[in-house]
N, C-alpha and C positions, 0 to 999 in steps of 0.2 A: 455532702461535708464531714470533713472529721474533726471532733471537738479535743479538747484538751485531754480528754480520760482515753482516748485511741477511739472512742465510738461511733460510728458513721451513721449522722441523722441526714434524714431526707429534707424535714423542712424546719432544719433549726433556723432558730430565732438569733438573727443578726444584728448584734448589739457594737454600739459605739459607747467608748467610758470617757468621759469627761472629766478632770481633777486635777488640781495644780501642785497637787501632793502623788510622787510617784510611787510612793510604798500603799497609797489609797487605790492606784489605779492598777498595780502591781499584785494586790489582795484581793482584789473584784474580777479582776479577768481569772486570776487562778481559780477561787471559788466556784465564778459562776461558769466559769470554760470546764467545768468540769461535771457538769449537768448535759445531760445529753440531748436536749434540746435547744440549748443555747449556745449560741458560737460566738466571741470575741473576735470581731473584725477588724478594730484599730482603738486607739488611745488618741488624746488629747488633753494640752496641759493648760489649755484657757480657753477662753469663748474664743477667736479668731481661729485657733486650730480650730476649734468644735466646727465652725461653718465650713470651712476649706474642708477638713476632713467628711462632713457630713456629706456635701456634694460633690466628693470623688468615693463615698464607699457605699451610699443612700443604703443606712443599715435602717433596721426595721426600725427597733427602737434605738434611741439615746439617752444613756445613763449622765445624767448632767448636775453637774455641781453649783451652788450660785455665787460664790465669794470667791472670785478668781480674778487674775491680774489683767491688763491691758481691755479685758473684754468682758462681761460678768455672764454668770450661766443663763441670767433674764433677757442680757443684751442680745445674747448669740439664741436666744430660743425666736423672739422674735424674727431675726433673718434668716434663721434656718425654717421658718415656716412658713414664711413670705417664698424663697427660693423653693421648697420642698413641703407644700400643703401637707402631701401626705405622711411628712415625719412624724412619728410619736417619741414624744418627752416624757420623760420621767427621771423628776427632781430629788436628788438625794443630796439633803443636806445638813448641815446643824442646828440652823435656826426656827425659833416655833413660832417667830412671829407670824401669826394669821395674817395681818399686811403682805408678807411676802409670798406666803399663801397665796391672798387673791392675786398677787399682781403674774406669781406665774402662770394659775389659771387663765387669766385674762390676756398672756403674752401665748399663749396657747399649748403652755404644757398638759397633759392627760393626769398629768399622777403628779404627788405629792407625799415622799418619804422624809423619811429624820433618819441620820446614820446609827442612829442607837438602836436602830433594826434589825431584824436576825438576817443571816444572810438565805434562811428562808422566806422568812416576806420580802427582801431585794428580789428573788430570782420570782417568787409568784408576782408581787410587782410585774417585771420584766413580765412576764405571761400574759400579765391580766391587759397591760397595754399594749402588748400586738396585738390585742383577742380585739382590741377596739372597746374595750371599758375604763373605767375610772379606777386611780387607785390614792386613796386619800389614808397618810397616817391616822391612826385610830386616837393616840394622843390628839395631837393636833382639831380633829374631828369633836372629841368630846369636849374640849375648851369650847369650840366654835358655838355648838348645837347652845351648852351652858350660856353663851355673851347673846346670844340672838336671844336668849328667853328672857332673858335682865334687860338688853336695849332695845327701850321703847319708840328707836327710832330706826330700828333695821326692819326691812319689812317679815312680818310675821310667817312662819312656817306652821303647817297644819298638822297635826298631829302625826297622820300618817307621813307626810314627808320629814318631820325630823325622824321617824324608825327608819328611814331610806337612807338616811345621811349616816344615822349610826353605825347600820350595818356593812354601809359602806365602809364609813372608816372601820370599821373591825376587818375588813379585807374580804366581805363576801362579794363572789360575782353578779353579775345581771340575774342570772339562774339560780344560785343560791337565794338572793333576797327575794324574788318570785315566790318560791317552797316554802322559804319562811313564812311570808306575809300571806302565800293563800291569793297572786294573783300573776297574770300573765306578765311575760318581758317587758311586753309593749309598754305596757301601764308602769313596768318599772323604771325604761326610759323615760316616758313623759313626767313621771313625777321628777327624776332627774334632771329634767328641762327647767321645769318649773323652778328646784330650787335653787339650778343654778341664773335661772334669768330672775331671781329673789337676792339674789347674790350679787346680780347687776356684770356676773359671769359670763363670758363666749361660751355659748355650749357648742362641742367640739362636737 
């Protein structure tokens, strides 16, 4: 494959960009497409088009907005995951609401980033999602951790689980979290599984 920078990439990550704003799609396509290991295979302007394009193009990662006409990004994520179980969805949105984060993860998204993220964070998020890891906005995670500590009716997270969640929010990979905490990658995955279970989210 050849990306927009003219660089041949043997195993480029194939990305579908979904957003109802043409300028956002164009900007993401231009900047992400310049990455040597990322290729933009298509764009969609709403959830219905995203479902069609996903089935047609079978991208590695779908970069999905939430609030769109005709069909929201969350509805599209459910439909895409039903038709393409191996599809990986990274939500890119303006919403900082924990409910939207929870719903996105319940519906099958593997990552959640805010549109205030830097292009480096978005590109790294695409790479992490493509490799099978999770990616959460640090800002959202910080608020989530604080909220979980305050709410007595929420499932309590252990000190180690909170550490793992915070590091995940900082954008660290499973390997980096393992190295930081001096534990194995399999142990990190176990902690993530427990965290998602306690938050009543579907572990993917």
